[in-house]
C-alpha positions in Angstrom: 44.9 -87.2 91.8 41.8 -85.1 91.8 44.1 -82.0 91.7 45.9 -83.5 88.8 42.8 -84.0 86.7 41.6 -80.7 87.7 44.8 -79.1 86.4 44.7 -81.2 83.3 41.3 -80.1 82.7 42.3 -76.4 83.1 45.2 -77.0 80.8 43.0 -78.5 78.2 40.5 -75.6 78.5 43.4 -73.0 78.0 44.6 -74.9 74.8 41.1 -75.2 73.3 40.5 -71.4 74.1 43.7 -70.5 72.6 43.0 -72.5 69.5 39.8 -70.8 69.0 41.3 -67.3 68.8 41.6 -66.3 65.0 44.9 -65.6 63.5 44.9 -61.7 63.1 47.1 -62.0 60.0 45.0 -64.9 58.3 41.3 -64.3 59.3 38.7 -66.4 57.6 38.4 -65.2 53.9 34.6 -66.0 54.0 33.9 -64.7 57.6 30.8 -62.8 58.0 31.0 -59.1 58.1 29.9 -58.3 61.7 28.7 -54.6 61.2 27.1 -52.5 58.3 29.4 -51.2 55.6 30.1 -47.5 55.1 29.0 -45.7 51.9 32.3 -45.0 50.4 34.0 -45.9 46.9 37.5 -45.4 48.2 39.1 -48.8 49.2 41.5 -47.0 51.7 38.4 -46.1 53.7 36.9 -49.6 53.6 37.6 -52.6 55.5 38.7 -55.8 53.6 35.3 -57.5 54.2 33.6 -54.3 52.9 35.7 -54.5 49.7 35.1 -58.5 49.5 31.3 -57.8 49.8 31.2 -55.0 47.5 32.8 -57.2 45.0 30.1 -59.9 45.4 27.6 -57.3 44.9 29.2 -56.6 41.4 31.9 -54.0 41.9 34.7 -55.6 40.4 35.8 -52.4 38.5 38.7 -50.4 40.2 39.9 -46.9 39.3 43.7 -46.4 39.4 44.2 -42.5 39.2 47.5 -40.6 39.0 48.0 -37.2 40.2 51.3 -35.6 41.2 53.2 -33.3 43.6 54.3 -30.3 41.6 54.6 -26.5 41.6 51.2 -24.8 40.6 51.7 -21.1 40.9 51.6 -19.1 43.9 48.0 -20.0 45.2 47.6 -23.8 44.6 48.6 -26.5 46.7 51.3 -28.9 45.4 48.9 -31.6 45.5 46.5 -30.0 43.1 45.9 -33.2 40.7 45.4 -35.2 43.8 42.7 -33.0 45.3 41.0 -32.9 41.8 41.0 -36.7 41.5 39.3 -37.0 45.1 36.4 -35.4 43.4 36.4 -36.7 40.0 37.2 -40.4 40.8 34.2 -40.6 43.2 32.0 -38.9 40.6 32.9 -41.5 38.0 32.6 -44.5 40.5 29.2 -43.4 41.4 28.2 -42.7 37.7 29.3 -46.4 36.9 27.9 -47.9 40.0 30.1 -50.9 39.8 33.3 -49.5 40.6 35.6 -48.6 43.7 38.7 -46.3 43.8 42.2 -47.3 44.6 44.5 -44.9 46.6 45.3 -42.0 44.5 49.0 -42.3 43.0 50.6 -39.0 44.2 53.9 -39.6 42.9 54.6 -39.4 39.2 57.5 -38.2 36.9 57.7 -34.3 37.2 61.1 -34.0 35.8 64.8 -34.9 36.2 65.8 -35.0 39.8 69.5 -34.2 39.4 70.2 -32.0 37.8 66.5 -30.8 38.2 64.2 -29.8 35.3 60.7 -28.9 34.9 58.7 -28.9 38.2 61.8 -30.1 40.0 63.4 -26.7 39.9 60.9 -25.6 42.6 60.6 -26.6 46.4 58.1 -29.2 47.2 58.0 -31.0 44.0 58.5 -34.7 44.1 59.5 -36.8 41.1 59.7 -40.4 40.2 61.7 -41.7 37.1 59.7 -43.2 34.3 60.9 -46.7 35.1 60.0 -46.3 38.8 56.6 -45.0 37.9 55.8 -47.7 35.6 57.0 -50.4 37.9 54.7 -48.8 40.7 51.7 -48.8 38.3 52.5 -52.4 37.3 52.6 -53.6 41.0 49.5 -51.8 41.9 47.6 -53.3 39.1 49.0 -56.8 39.9 47.9 -56.4 43.5 44.4 -55.4 42.4 44.3 -58.5 40.2 45.2 -60.6 43.0 42.6 -58.9 45.1 39.8 -59.9 42.8 39.1 -57.1 40.5 38.4 -57.8 36.7 38.7 -54.5 35.2 41.4 -52.1 36.3 41.1 -48.5 34.8 44.0 -46.3 34.6 43.4 -42.4 34.5 45.5 -39.4 35.0 45.1 -35.8 35.9 48.3 -34.7 34.5 50.0 -34.6 31.1 53.2 -36.2 32.2 51.5 -39.3 33.5 49.8 -40.4 30.2 52.6 -42.2 28.4 53.5 -44.4 31.4 49.9 -45.5 31.8 49.4 -46.4 28.3 52.6 -48.4 28.4 51.7 -50.3 31.4 48.1 -51.0 30.1 49.6 -52.4 26.7 52.2 -54.5 28.6 49.7 -56.0 31.1 47.0 -56.7 28.6 49.5 -58.6 26.6 50.8 -60.6 29.8 47.2 -61.4 31.2 45.8 -61.8 27.8 43.1 -64.7 28.1 42.6 -64.3 31.8 39.6 -62.6 33.5 41.4 -59.6 34.6 41.7 -56.6 31.9 43.4 -53.3 32.0 42.0 -50.2 30.5 43.6 -46.9 29.9 41.1 -43.9 29.3 43.1 -40.9 27.9 39.9 -39.0 27.3 39.8 -38.3 31.2 42.7 -35.8 30.6 41.0 -33.4 28.3 41.5 -29.9 29.7 41.0 -28.3 26.3 37.6 -29.9 26.5 37.1 -28.4 30.2 38.0 -25.1 28.8 35.4 -25.3 26.0 32.8 -26.5 28.5 33.6 -23.4 30.8 33.2 -21.0 27.7 29.7 -22.7 27.2 28.9 -21.9 30.6 29.8 -18.0 30.3 33.4 -18.3 31.8 35.8 -16.4 29.5 39.6 -16.4 30.7 42.6 -14.2 29.9 45.6 -16.3 30.5 47.9 -14.7 33.2 50.9 -16.9 32.7 50.4 -19.2 35.8 50.2 -22.9 36.1 46.5 -22.5 37.2 43.2 -21.7 35.7 39.4 -21.3 36.7 38.8 -25.0 35.9 41.4 -26.2 37.9 40.7 -23.8 40.8 36.9 -24.4 40.9 37.4 -28.4 41.0 39.8 -27.9 43.9 37.5 -25.8 45.9 34.7 -28.6 45.5 37.1 -30.5 47.8 38.7 -27.9 50.1 38.8 -24.0 49.4 41.8 -23.7 51.6 43.8 -25.6 48.8 43.4 -22.5 46.7 44.3 -20.3 49.7 40.7 -18.8 49.4 41.1 -16.8 52.7 44.6 -15.4 52.2 43.5 -14.3 48.6 40.6 -12.6 49.8 42.6 -10.9 52.5 45.1 -9.8 49.7 42.6 -8.7 47.1 43.6 -11.5 44.8 40.6 -13.9 44.8 40.5 -14.0 40.9 42.3 -16.2 38.3 42.8 -15.3 34.6 40.6 -12.4 35.0 37.6 -14.3 36.5 36.3 -13.5 39.9 36.2 -16.4 42.2 33.8 -14.7 44.8 31.4 -15.5 45.8 33.0 -19.0 46.7 29.7 -20.7 46.4 29.2 -19.7 42.9 32.7 -21.0 42.0 32.2 -24.3 43.9 29.0 -24.8 42.0 30.7 -24.4 38.8 33.4 -26.7 40.1 30.8 -29.5 40.7 29.5 -28.9 37.1 33.1 -29.4 35.8 33.5 -32.5 37.8 30.2 -33.9 36.6 31.2 -33.1 33.0 34.5 -34.7 33.3 33.0 -37.8 35.1 30.3 -38.2 32.5 32.6 -38.5 29.6 35.0 -40.7 31.6 32.4 -43.1 32.7 31.0 -43.5 29.2 34.4 -44.2 27.8 35.0 -46.8 30.6 31.8 -48.4 29.9 32.8 -48.6 26.0 36.1 -50.0 26.7 34.9 -52.6 29.1 31.9 -53.6 26.8 34.4 -53.8 23.7 36.9 -56.0 25.5 34.0 -58.2 27.0 32.6 -58.8 23.4 35.9 -60.1 22.2 
């Protein structure tokens, strides 16, 4: 009898212990964060608790940035736009102070796949159809809306990305009209003509060499990682220039790249504030 009671007690203890273990797929949404948060604006680097608590502190704006995988001449990595966005999106989010950054969308329309056109004529390029691209953007925005973000901001670092973002912004704005989540498209971010003028104001004069590359692009990439512009290999080959502008010393080019990033981020952040404010006032 005593043995039966003892076994029953152990059984009940085991049941209670098992019941106390949280469901790993469905943790308590309001559970306390057990450790300090890291200082990052990229949600892919954050835990869900860190995102939740950042939203509670007012970070309810999210940047959705589109880049690409395309041929960029003989010196630049295919992910050129994605590397640049790593620098510019962080700078924009830091300037806004109330924003986080979604994972950079690396896949965008780059030309027809079969038969290939545009960048798809070159090995390594990856393209989406315009329909797939817009559906991808739509699902990402819908996910972020479900996740509690109230202002979703679309920016793109490449020309072929712009029409799709504008179309998705218009469609979702109509669909979600009257709700608490709004979608903004900021075309002013993609202004490489403006970057060229800025560089001229900084004393950088270029002579085009017919490459899918320039000083503004290269300097921004070097801010993130000089290896993406093949710095060591170009130095060894005596080709560490672009459009007639020397890239050495690297520290000088990186410093200019940081100024370009800051210039673009300042314009973009101001346009985002205006867009969010204008829509809030309606």
